[in-house]
N, C-alpha and C positions, 0 to 999 in steps of 0.2 A: 181539798178533801178527796180522799181515794176510797172507793167502795170495792169490796170483794164480791164476786159473783160466781155462782155455780149454776150452770144452765142459764136460765133467765131469772133466777132468784137471788136477790141481794142477801148475802149472809151477814153483812155488817160493814162498818166503817173502820178503816185502818188509821190509827193515830200514833203519835210518837215515832215518826218514820225517820230512819237513818239509811243512807245508801253508801255502800263501799264496793267499788268496782261493779260487778254484775249482781251483787247481793243487795236485797232490800229487807230491812228489819222493821217491825212495827208491832203494835198491839191491836188485836182485833176486838172491837166492841161489837159483839154479835147481836143480831136481831133475834127476836123470840120465835120467829116462824121458820126455823131451819128445817129443810128437807132431810129426812133420815133414811133415804134410799142409799145405803152405803155401798152397794155393789158398783155403782157408777162413779163413786167419789174419786177413784184412782185413775180415771181416764182424763188425760191432759186436755182433750178437745172441749171439755165442758167448763174449764176454769178460765176466768179472765178478771181483770180489774179495770176500773174506769177512773181516770182523773180528767185530763183534758181530751183524751181519746181512749178507745178500747185497746187494751194490751193483753195478749195471751200470756199465761204463766204455766209453769210446769209443776205438777203435784209433788214431785220429789223435792221441791223447794219449800213445801208447806210442812211445818211441824210445830 
C-alpha cells in the first residue's frame, strides 16, 4: 500500500500501480479531508509518498 502526502496530511492511497522506468502511474483514492491551500501545492518540498519508506516526489509529475 502506498499513500500520497502533502505536508503531513495524507491525501489518500494510490492503487492500480504500474511502473515504467522512472514513471509511476496509479489511481488516487483520496481522503475526504484534503487541505485546499493551493498556493503551496506546487512546491516540491511538501510532496512525498510512503510505502516501505518515505520517498520525495516532484509536483510536475502529478497530473
